[in-house]
Biopython code that builds the backbone (N, CA, C, O; Angstrom):
import numpy as np
from Bio.PDB.StructureBuilder import StructureBuilder

atoms = [
    (1, "MET", "N", (-43.819, -30.401, 14.404)),
    (1, "MET", "CA", (-42.412, -30.154, 14.677)),
    (1, "MET", "C", (-41.575, -30.541, 13.458)),
    (1, "MET", "O", (-41.957, -31.406, 12.669)),
    (2, "MET", "N", (-40.440, -29.889, 13.328)),
    (2, "MET", "CA", (-39.493, -30.175, 12.247)),
    (2, "MET", "C", (-38.160, -30.568, 12.883)),
    (2, "MET", "O", (-37.963, -30.444, 14.092)),
    (3, "LYS", "N", (-37.257, -31.045, 12.032)),
    (3, "LYS", "CA", (-35.943, -31.416, 12.522)),
    (3, "LYS", "C", (-34.893, -30.558, 11.839)),
    (3, "LYS", "O", (-34.933, -30.349, 10.626)),
    (4, "ALA", "N", (-33.950, -30.063, 12.635)),
    (4, "ALA", "CA", (-32.777, -29.370, 12.105)),
    (4, "ALA", "C", (-31.562, -30.218, 12.466)),
    (4, "ALA", "O", (-31.394, -30.630, 13.614)),
    (5, "VAL", "N", (-30.720, -30.470, 11.468)),
    (5, "VAL", "CA", (-29.488, -31.222, 11.689)),
    (5, "VAL", "C", (-28.323, -30.282, 11.416)),
    (5, "VAL", "O", (-28.233, -29.677, 10.349)),
    (6, "ILE", "N", (-27.434, -30.170, 12.397)),
    (6, "ILE", "CA", (-26.269, -29.306, 12.270)),
    (6, "ILE", "C", (-25.022, -30.180, 12.277)),
    (6, "ILE", "O", (-24.808, -30.958, 13.207)),
    (7, "HIS", "N", (-24.197, -30.050, 11.235)),
    (7, "HIS", "CA", (-22.918, -30.758, 11.148)),
    (7, "HIS", "C", (-21.822, -29.738, 11.437)),
    (7, "HIS", "O", (-21.724, -28.711, 10.767)),
    (8, "ILE", "N", (-20.998, -30.034, 12.445)),
    (8, "ILE", "CA", (-19.957, -29.116, 12.874)),
    (8, "ILE", "C", (-18.596, -29.783, 12.684)),
    (8, "ILE", "O", (-18.378, -30.907, 13.136)),
    (9, "THR", "N", (-17.687, -29.083, 12.015)),
    (9, "THR", "CA", (-16.334, -29.589, 11.803)),
    (9, "THR", "C", (-15.333, -28.476, 12.088)),
    (9, "THR", "O", (-15.664, -27.291, 12.041)),
    (10, "LEU", "N", (-14.114, -28.880, 12.383)),
    (10, "LEU", "CA", (-13.054, -27.893, 12.565)),
    (10, "LEU", "C", (-12.715, -27.273, 11.220)),
    (10, "LEU", "O", (-12.761, -27.948, 10.192)),
    (11, "LYS", "N", (-12.378, -26.003, 11.224)),
    (11, "LYS", "CA", (-11.983, -25.322, 9.992)),
    (11, "LYS", "C", (-10.664, -25.897, 9.487)),
    (11, "LYS", "O", (-9.852, -26.402, 10.261)),
    (12, "LYS", "N", (-10.469, -25.809, 8.172)),
    (12, "LYS", "CA", (-9.192, -26.202, 7.586)),
    (12, "LYS", "C", (-8.091, -25.402, 8.264)),
    (12, "LYS", "O", (-8.254, -24.212, 8.533)),
    (13, "GLY", "N", (-6.986, -26.049, 8.535)),
    (13, "GLY", "CA", (-5.866, -25.373, 9.177)),
    (13, "GLY", "C", (-5.878, -25.472, 10.690)),
    (13, "GLY", "O", (-4.862, -25.206, 11.331)),
    (14, "VAL", "N", (-7.013, -25.851, 11.278)),
    (14, "VAL", "CA", (-7.079, -26.048, 12.726)),
    (14, "VAL", "C", (-6.689, -27.495, 13.002)),
    (14, "VAL", "O", (-7.241, -28.418, 12.403)),
    (15, "LEU", "N", (-5.740, -27.690, 13.905)),
    (15, "LEU", "CA", (-5.292, -29.040, 14.226)),
    (15, "LEU", "C", (-6.448, -29.886, 14.735)),
    (15, "LEU", "O", (-7.295, -29.414, 15.494)),
    (16, "ASP", "N", (-6.470, -31.151, 14.304)),
    (16, "ASP", "CA", (-7.537, -32.075, 14.676)),
    (16, "ASP", "C", (-6.904, -33.337, 15.266)),
    (16, "ASP", "O", (-6.764, -34.340, 14.566)),
    (17, "PRO", "N", (-6.516, -33.299, 16.556)),
    (17, "PRO", "CA", (-5.848, -34.455, 17.146)),
    (17, "PRO", "C", (-6.704, -35.715, 17.167)),
    (17, "PRO", "O", (-6.174, -36.816, 17.021)),
    (18, "GLN", "N", (-8.012, -35.579, 17.345)),
    (18, "GLN", "CA", (-8.880, -36.760, 17.321)),
    (18, "GLN", "C", (-8.920, -37.373, 15.931)),
    (18, "GLN", "O", (-8.877, -38.596, 15.790)),
    (19, "GLY", "N", (-9.001, -36.538, 14.907)),
    (19, "GLY", "CA", (-8.989, -37.044, 13.537)),
    (19, "GLY", "C", (-7.687, -37.765, 13.238)),
    (19, "GLY", "O", (-7.683, -38.816, 12.598)),
    (20, "LYS", "N", (-6.580, -37.196, 13.705)),
    (20, "LYS", "CA", (-5.277, -37.815, 13.499)),
    (20, "LYS", "C", (-5.216, -39.171, 14.205)),
    (20, "LYS", "O", (-4.708, -40.138, 13.638)),
    (21, "ALA", "N", (-5.726, -39.250, 15.433)),
    (21, "ALA", "CA", (-5.732, -40.519, 16.181)),
    (21, "ALA", "C", (-6.584, -41.564, 15.466)),
    (21, "ALA", "O", (-6.201, -42.732, 15.396)),
    (22, "ILE", "N", (-7.727, -41.158, 14.940)),
    (22, "ILE", "CA", (-8.582, -42.079, 14.193)),
    (22, "ILE", "C", (-7.844, -42.591, 12.958)),
    (22, "ILE", "O", (-7.877, -43.785, 12.658)),
    (23, "GLY", "N", (-7.179, -41.680, 12.243)),
    (23, "GLY", "CA", (-6.418, -42.058, 11.054)),
    (23, "GLY", "C", (-5.319, -43.058, 11.369)),
    (23, "GLY", "O", (-5.131, -44.030, 10.637)),
    (24, "HIS", "N", (-4.588, -42.822, 12.463)),
    (24, "HIS", "CA", (-3.526, -43.746, 12.857)),
    (24, "HIS", "C", (-4.096, -45.109, 13.233)),
    (24, "HIS", "O", (-3.530, -46.143, 12.880)),
    (25, "ALA", "N", (-5.214, -45.106, 13.948)),
    (25, "ALA", "CA", (-5.838, -46.369, 14.342)),
    (25, "ALA", "C", (-6.290, -47.159, 13.113)),
    (25, "ALA", "O", (-6.074, -48.368, 13.038)),
    (26, "LEU", "N", (-6.914, -46.479, 12.151)),
    (26, "LEU", "CA", (-7.346, -47.160, 10.930)),
    (26, "LEU", "C", (-6.153, -47.735, 10.172)),
    (26, "LEU", "O", (-6.209, -48.856, 9.666)),
    (27, "GLU", "N", (-5.076, -46.957, 10.097)),
    (27, "GLU", "CA", (-3.863, -47.433, 9.422)),
    (27, "GLU", "C", (-3.303, -48.661, 10.133)),
    (27, "GLU", "O", (-2.881, -49.621, 9.487)),
    (28, "GLY", "N", (-3.300, -48.628, 11.467)),
    (28, "GLY", "CA", (-2.825, -49.762, 12.260)),
    (28, "GLY", "C", (-3.668, -51.011, 12.078)),
    (28, "GLY", "O", (-3.194, -52.126, 12.295)),
    (29, "MET", "N", (-4.921, -50.823, 11.680)),
    (29, "MET", "CA", (-5.831, -51.959, 11.450)),
    (29, "MET", "C", (-5.772, -52.433, 9.999)),
    (29, "MET", "O", (-6.527, -53.322, 9.604)),
    (30, "GLY", "N", (-4.883, -51.847, 9.213)),
    (30, "GLY", "CA", (-4.712, -52.296, 7.844)),
    (30, "GLY", "C", (-5.512, -51.529, 6.812)),
    (30, "GLY", "O", (-5.551, -51.939, 5.652)),
    (31, "PHE", "N", (-6.143, -50.445, 7.182)),
    (31, "PHE", "CA", (-6.918, -49.643, 6.236)),
    (31, "PHE", "C", (-6.010, -48.565, 5.631)),
    (31, "PHE", "O", (-6.148, -47.377, 5.923)),
    (32, "ASP", "N", (-5.092, -49.008, 4.792)),
    (32, "ASP", "CA", (-4.085, -48.116, 4.226)),
    (32, "ASP", "C", (-4.646, -47.136, 3.199)),
    (32, "ASP", "O", (-3.982, -46.157, 2.858)),
    (33, "GLU", "N", (-5.847, -47.383, 2.706)),
    (33, "GLU", "CA", (-6.422, -46.516, 1.681)),
    (33, "GLU", "C", (-6.950, -45.196, 2.247)),
    (33, "GLU", "O", (-7.330, -44.307, 1.486)),
    (34, "VAL", "N", (-6.976, -45.062, 3.582)),
    (34, "VAL", "CA", (-7.503, -43.856, 4.211)),
    (34, "VAL", "C", (-6.412, -42.799, 4.291)),
    (34, "VAL", "O", (-5.309, -43.071, 4.765)),
    (35, "GLY", "N", (-6.719, -41.600, 3.829)),
    (35, "GLY", "CA", (-5.790, -40.468, 3.917)),
    (35, "GLY", "C", (-6.068, -39.667, 5.170)),
    (35, "GLY", "O", (-6.187, -40.220, 6.264)),
    (36, "GLU", "N", (-6.171, -38.353, 5.002)),
    (36, "GLU", "CA", (-6.430, -37.465, 6.138)),
    (36, "GLU", "C", (-7.823, -37.734, 6.707)),
    (36, "GLU", "O", (-8.770, -37.980, 5.961)),
    (37, "VAL", "N", (-7.935, -37.686, 8.021)),
    (37, "VAL", "CA", (-9.215, -37.873, 8.709)),
    (37, "VAL", "C", (-9.509, -36.609, 9.506)),
    (37, "VAL", "O", (-8.657, -36.127, 10.253)),
    (38, "ARG", "N", (-10.702, -36.078, 9.347)),
    (38, "ARG", "CA", (-11.190, -34.949, 10.145)),
    (38, "ARG", "C", (-12.453, -35.428, 10.839)),
    (38, "ARG", "O", (-13.322, -36.023, 10.202)),
    (39, "GLN", "N", (-12.564, -35.181, 12.112)),
    (39, "GLN", "CA", (-13.755, -35.594, 12.836)),
    (39, "GLN", "C", (-14.585, -34.375, 13.186)),
    (39, "GLN", "O", (-14.087, -33.249, 13.179)),
    (40, "GLY", "N", (-15.839, -34.604, 13.489)),
    (40, "GLY", "CA", (-16.730, -33.515, 13.840)),
    (40, "GLY", "C", (-17.850, -34.014, 14.724)),
    (40, "GLY", "O", (-17.749, -35.069, 15.350)),
    (41, "LYS", "N", (-18.914, -33.242, 14.766)),
    (41, "LYS", "CA", (-20.081, -33.650, 15.549)),
    (41, "LYS", "C", (-21.351, -33.286, 14.799)),
    (41, "LYS", "O", (-21.357, -32.417, 13.927)),
    (42, "MET", "N", (-22.415, -33.968, 15.159)),
    (42, "MET", "CA", (-23.713, -33.731, 14.545)),
    (42, "MET", "C", (-24.720, -33.502, 15.671)),
    (42, "MET", "O", (-24.764, -34.257, 16.643)),
    (43, "ILE", "N", (-25.512, -32.473, 15.529)),
    (43, "ILE", "CA", (-26.533, -32.151, 16.524)),
    (43, "ILE", "C", (-27.879, -32.131, 15.829)),
    (43, "ILE", "O", (-28.048, -31.467, 14.806)),
    (44, "GLU", "N", (-28.845, -32.865, 16.388)),
    (44, "GLU", "CA", (-30.225, -32.848, 15.880)),
    (44, "GLU", "C", (-31.087, -32.048, 16.844)),
    (44, "GLU", "O", (-31.067, -32.273, 18.054)),
    (45, "LEU", "N", (-31.837, -31.118, 16.292)),
    (45, "LEU", "CA", (-32.765, -30.319, 17.083)),
    (45, "LEU", "C", (-34.178, -30.548, 16.578)),
    (45, "LEU", "O", (-34.411, -30.570, 15.370)),
    (46, "GLU", "N", (-35.108, -30.715, 17.480)),
    (46, "GLU", "CA", (-36.520, -30.698, 17.111)),
    (46, "GLU", "C", (-36.968, -29.259, 17.297)),
    (46, "GLU", "O", (-36.893, -28.715, 18.399)),
    (47, "ILE", "N", (-37.436, -28.643, 16.215)),
    (47, "ILE", "CA", (-37.795, -27.220, 16.262)),
    (47, "ILE", "C", (-39.245, -27.033, 15.818)),
    (47, "ILE", "O", (-39.816, -27.874, 15.124)),
    (48, "ALA", "N", (-39.813, -25.925, 16.230)),
    (48, "ALA", "CA", (-41.208, -25.626, 15.897)),
    (48, "ALA", "C", (-41.364, -25.433, 14.387)),
    (48, "ALA", "O", (-40.487, -24.885, 13.718)),
    (49, "GLU", "N", (-42.469, -25.882, 13.886)),
    (49, "GLU", "CA", (-42.825, -25.699, 12.470)),
    (49, "GLU", "C", (-42.697, -24.222, 12.110)),
    (49, "GLU", "O", (-43.172, -23.356, 12.844)),
    (50, "GLY", "N", (-42.064, -23.943, 10.994)),
    (50, "GLY", "CA", (-41.931, -22.569, 10.528)),
    (50, "GLY", "C", (-40.669, -21.867, 11.012)),
    (50, "GLY", "O", (-40.408, -20.733, 10.611)),
    (51, "THR", "N", (-39.877, -22.522, 11.869)),
    (51, "THR", "CA", (-38.616, -21.916, 12.306)),
    (51, "THR", "C", (-37.705, -21.811, 11.091)),
    (51, "THR", "O", (-37.515, -22.796, 10.378)),
    (52, "ASP", "N", (-37.146, -20.647, 10.848)),
    (52, "ASP", "CA", (-36.314, -20.487, 9.655)),
    (52, "ASP", "C", (-34.838, -20.759, 9.958)),
    (52, "ASP", "O", (-34.418, -20.835, 11.113)),
    (53, "GLU", "N", (-34.076, -20.900, 8.884)),
    (53, "GLU", "CA", (-32.659, -21.232, 9.008)),
    (53, "GLU", "C", (-31.887, -20.143, 9.744)),
    (53, "GLU", "O", (-30.921, -20.438, 10.447)),
    (54, "ALA", "N", (-32.298, -18.902, 9.592)),
    (54, "ALA", "CA", (-31.609, -17.799, 10.269)),
    (54, "ALA", "C", (-31.666, -17.973, 11.788)),
    (54, "ALA", "O", (-30.709, -17.656, 12.493)),
    (55, "ARG", "N", (-32.791, -18.476, 12.279)),
    (55, "ARG", "CA", (-32.939, -18.686, 13.724)),
    (55, "ARG", "C", (-32.004, -19.802, 14.198)),
    (55, "ARG", "O", (-31.382, -19.688, 15.254)),
    (56, "VAL", "N", (-31.910, -20.881, 13.415)),
    (56, "VAL", "CA", (-31.008, -21.982, 13.759)),
    (56, "VAL", "C", (-29.554, -21.512, 13.662)),
    (56, "VAL", "O", (-28.721, -21.907, 14.478)),
    (57, "LYS", "N", (-29.251, -20.683, 12.683)),
    (57, "LYS", "CA", (-27.904, -20.121, 12.550)),
    (57, "LYS", "C", (-27.551, -19.313, 13.796)),
    (57, "LYS", "O", (-26.424, -19.383, 14.287)),
    (58, "GLU", "N", (-28.501, -18.556, 14.301)),
    (58, "GLU", "CA", (-28.281, -17.782, 15.520)),
    (58, "GLU", "C", (-27.932, -18.707, 16.689)),
    (58, "GLU", "O", (-27.061, -18.389, 17.498)),
    (59, "MET", "N", (-28.615, -19.852, 16.774)),
    (59, "MET", "CA", (-28.316, -20.838, 17.825)),
    (59, "MET", "C", (-26.882, -21.350, 17.689)),
    (59, "MET", "O", (-26.167, -21.506, 18.679)),
    (60, "CYS", "N", (-26.473, -21.610, 16.434)),
    (60, "CYS", "CA", (-25.112, -22.091, 16.180)),
    (60, "CYS", "C", (-24.086, -21.048, 16.584)),
    (60, "CYS", "O", (-23.100, -21.364, 17.249)),
    (61, "GLU", "N", (-24.317, -19.810, 16.186)),
    (61, "GLU", "CA", (-23.364, -18.739, 16.458)),
    (61, "GLU", "C", (-23.235, -18.451, 17.954)),
    (61, "GLU", "O", (-22.154, -18.098, 18.427)),
    (62, "LYS", "N", (-24.326, -18.598, 18.695)),
    (62, "LYS", "CA", (-24.322, -18.252, 20.112)),
    (62, "LYS", "C", (-23.930, -19.404, 21.028)),
    (62, "LYS", "O", (-23.418, -19.165, 22.122)),
    (63, "LEU", "N", (-24.160, -20.666, 20.606)),
    (63, "LEU", "CA", (-23.929, -21.774, 21.533)),
    (63, "LEU", "C", (-23.369, -23.044, 20.893)),
    (63, "LEU", "O", (-22.400, -23.612, 21.396)),
    (64, "LEU", "N", (-23.963, -23.490, 19.802)),
    (64, "LEU", "CA", (-23.684, -24.836, 19.309)),
    (64, "LEU", "C", (-22.320, -24.993, 18.652)),
    (64, "LEU", "O", (-21.739, -26.077, 18.703)),
    (65, "ALA", "N", (-21.803, -23.954, 18.044)),
    (65, "ALA", "CA", (-20.508, -24.028, 17.360)),
    (65, "ALA", "C", (-19.629, -22.869, 17.815)),
    (65, "ALA", "O", (-20.114, -21.850, 18.306)),
    (66, "ASN", "N", (-18.334, -23.052, 17.638)),
    (66, "ASN", "CA", (-17.390, -21.967, 17.899)),
    (66, "ASN", "C", (-16.949, -21.442, 16.544)),
    (66, "ASN", "O", (-16.050, -22.015, 15.930)),
    (67, "PRO", "N", (-17.565, -20.357, 16.058)),
    (67, "PRO", "CA", (-17.298, -19.884, 14.702)),
    (67, "PRO", "C", (-15.851, -19.451, 14.449)),
    (67, "PRO", "O", (-15.463, -19.262, 13.295)),
    (68, "VAL", "N", (-15.057, -19.293, 15.491)),
    (68, "VAL", "CA", (-13.653, -18.932, 15.314)),
    (68, "VAL", "C", (-12.868, -20.117, 14.746)),
    (68, "VAL", "O", (-12.002, -19.935, 13.890)),
    (69, "ILE", "N", (-13.172, -21.337, 15.223)),
    (69, "ILE", "CA", (-12.403, -22.512, 14.792)),
    (69, "ILE", "C", (-13.250, -23.589, 14.111)),
    (69, "ILE", "O", (-12.707, -24.585, 13.634)),
    (70, "GLU", "N", (-14.573, -23.405, 14.061)),
    (70, "GLU", "CA", (-15.445, -24.440, 13.501)),
    (70, "GLU", "C", (-16.310, -23.896, 12.372)),
    (70, "GLU", "O", (-16.734, -22.741, 12.388)),
    (71, "ASP", "N", (-16.561, -24.765, 11.386)),
    (71, "ASP", "CA", (-17.540, -24.512, 10.331)),
    (71, "ASP", "C", (-18.759, -25.369, 10.643)),
    (71, "ASP", "O", (-18.653, -26.382, 11.334)),
    (72, "TYR", "N", (-19.911, -24.962, 10.136)),
    (72, "TYR", "CA", (-21.111, -25.781, 10.329)),
    (72, "TYR", "C", (-22.025, -25.643, 9.127)),
    (72, "TYR", "O", (-22.009, -24.640, 8.414)),
    (73, "THR", "N", (-22.828, -26.689, 8.924)),
    (73, "THR", "CA", (-23.877, -26.660, 7.920)),
    (73, "THR", "C", (-25.186, -27.000, 8.614)),
    (73, "THR", "O", (-25.208, -27.721, 9.611)),
    (74, "ILE", "N", (-26.271, -26.472, 8.073)),
    (74, "ILE", "CA", (-27.601, -26.671, 8.640)),
    (74, "ILE", "C", (-28.492, -27.316, 7.600)),
    (74, "ILE", "O", (-28.545, -26.865, 6.456)),
    (75, "GLU", "N", (-29.198, -28.375, 7.993)),
    (75, "GLU", "CA", (-30.213, -28.997, 7.154)),
    (75, "GLU", "C", (-31.530, -28.959, 7.925)),
    (75, "GLU", "O", (-31.601, -29.435, 9.058)),
    (76, "ILE", "N", (-32.557, -28.402, 7.321)),
    (76, "ILE", "CA", (-33.870, -28.365, 7.967)),
    (76, "ILE", "C", (-34.834, -29.195, 7.137)),
    (76, "ILE", "O", (-34.935, -29.013, 5.924)),
    (77, "GLY", "N", (-35.538, -30.103, 7.792)),
    (77, "GLY", "CA", (-36.494, -30.953, 7.095)),
    (77, "GLY", "C", (-37.665, -31.298, 7.977)),
    (77, "GLY", "O", (-37.754, -30.877, 9.130)),
    (78, "ALA", "N", (-38.563, -32.079, 7.403)),
    (78, "ALA", "CA", (-39.779, -32.461, 8.121)),
    (78, "ALA", "C", (-39.513, -33.496, 9.179)),
    (78, "ALA", "O", (-40.437, -33.922, 9.872)),
]
sb = StructureBuilder()
sb.init_structure("model")
sb.init_model(0)
sb.init_chain("A")
sb.init_seg("    ")
for serial, (resi, resn, name, xyz) in enumerate(atoms, 1):
    if name == "N":
        sb.init_residue(resn, " ", resi, " ")
    sb.init_atom(name, np.array(xyz, "f"), 0.0, 1.0, " ", f" {name:<3s}", serial, name[0])
structure = sb.get_structure()
């Protein structure tokens, strides 16, 4: 088996209320060096050996991400 890691984030220009809340909380805790905060999610999949990136991309396009408002990257490794 192999592992695929998918990082999903909101596209630039899409409002990120959770990121904004995190940024405000950090500022309130004295972390003034933090600028804009964008939050996202990470999904790990255990996939069969030999599964190609195109197949994982298909999974992202159909279920794991919303390509209208989200960007994603795929990392496949052992």
